[in-house]
C-alpha positions, 0 to 999 in steps of 0.5 A: 499500499505504501508503494502505492500511495507513493506512486499516487496509483489508484488502481494498483491501491484498489488490487490491495481492497477486499471489498467496496468500501476500502476500494475507494478509499485504497482510491482516495489515498493514492490520488490524493497523494499525487494532487497534493503533493505529499513526501515521504509518505510512509505507511506502518503496521501495529498488529492487534490481533486476529488481523486487525490492528492500526496503519499508522501514516505519516508525510508531510505537504509538497516543501513545507515544513512538518512532519505529520502522523495519524492512526489509521484502524484496519481490519484484513481479510484472506482472499485465497493465498492472498492478504486484503483488507477487508474495513479500513475504519474512519480516520481522524477528520484532521486527515483530510485526505484519507478521505475525501477526494481533494483538489489543490491549487497553488501559488508563490508561496500557499497551496490552497487544499480543497473539497473536489467540485465544492464551493470554485466561487469561495475557493476562488476569493481565498487564493486571490487573497493569498497571494496579497496576504503571502505578499505582505507578510513578507514585506513586513517579515523579510520573508513569508513562510510556506502555507497550507490552507485548508477550505472545507465545503461546509461549516460541519467539516470545517469544526469536524477539521478542527475536531469542535466542541459545539460552535467553538470555531464558527465565527472565526474567519480563520484558524492556525492549527497542526497538520494531523490535530496533534500538539505533538513539536515538530507536526506542520501547521496548517489555517483552515478557513472557515466557509462560512465566513468567508462569502461576507467579508472583502477583498480586504478583511480575508486578505488580513484574516489569511495574513495574520495567521501567516503570521502564527506559522511564520513565528510557530506559535500555535502549540505555545502563543504566550503572551497571546496579547503579543501573539496575537496584537504583532500577528494585527500589526504586521498583518495590517502594516503589510497591506497598507491598512490602518487598525481599528480601534471602534470596539475598545474606544467604546470600551473605555469609555465605559469601563476605564483604562485597563490597568492590564493588558488582555489575557488568554481568557479575555481572549475567549469572549465573543461580539464585540469585547472580543473585537475589543481584545484583539484592538487592544492587542494590536493597539500595544503591539503599535506601542512598541514599533513606533518606539523600536521601529517594524524591524526592531518589533519583530526582533523583539517577537523572535526573541520571547517565547513565554510570559516571563521575557517579554519585560527581558526583551524590551528592555534589550531593546532600550526600554521597560515594561513600565515606559510601555505600560504606561505610554499603552494605557495614555494611548487608551486613554486618547483614544477613549477621549478622541474616538467619536461616539458610535464611530 
């Protein structure tokens, strides 16, 4: 089976099946390998006895870094002198290519994977935005990462790809996570786009969202994003600056007018809010990044972010850049106060 998949040969793969359902699954695996440019595919068998066990499948996507790994339950049956695959149980939903026919589109530095024959207009919009986003991130960071972007055909598939609980990610336009859904260091990263949100966004909005997620891939902060205000604020700053857009602070100004200037930067719980409260949280994080960039310069902010890998390292990084956390906080709170005083009410 490994040889058939590596060769991208659906016919050879189907010959190993002992049932119509198994033949369909095996053909899919081989066909998708060719379409998606999957590399270093390895299939190892772990026996559970009595003709059943698991295929441990590992692979890389194109030239992107990181190796994905999933286990697929498999059952065998004897057919004369041969052993055939009688059944392949559903693999983890994160391993999309193992259970659905997919199409792939490539651009400079990105690969877009979508369900075959569905959502062509949405896929075109995402592809156009990816071109802009990739160039924008490269302009600010000096080099943009290679990215894998997945576009599910509907909201249930979107939720399944992310192993979402309820409507956990329903209001987000895109999410960056590992290719195999694990928290394993070295797993490749992917951006999963919410197909229900794309038609509601204008051209700039979609480009900002994708550029924001590309920054998470570039700095590899998905598994360890602390401090979250810096991770999210930096991603917004890079996306907006690269696209030549200004940050919005409408929700933030309204919140400060209602509740006053906050004492500290937003914590993890604030990023779990919804509606205007969540928008205000992201806006305050972007403003913090903008304050740092105003003092250190855009390149200085990029260098500061690259040196921070945990909550306790922010003050040290600011000090290395010739400032202090206290001065930074005073400046950020001053900007918040000015914002509340000068922003038009209801704007």
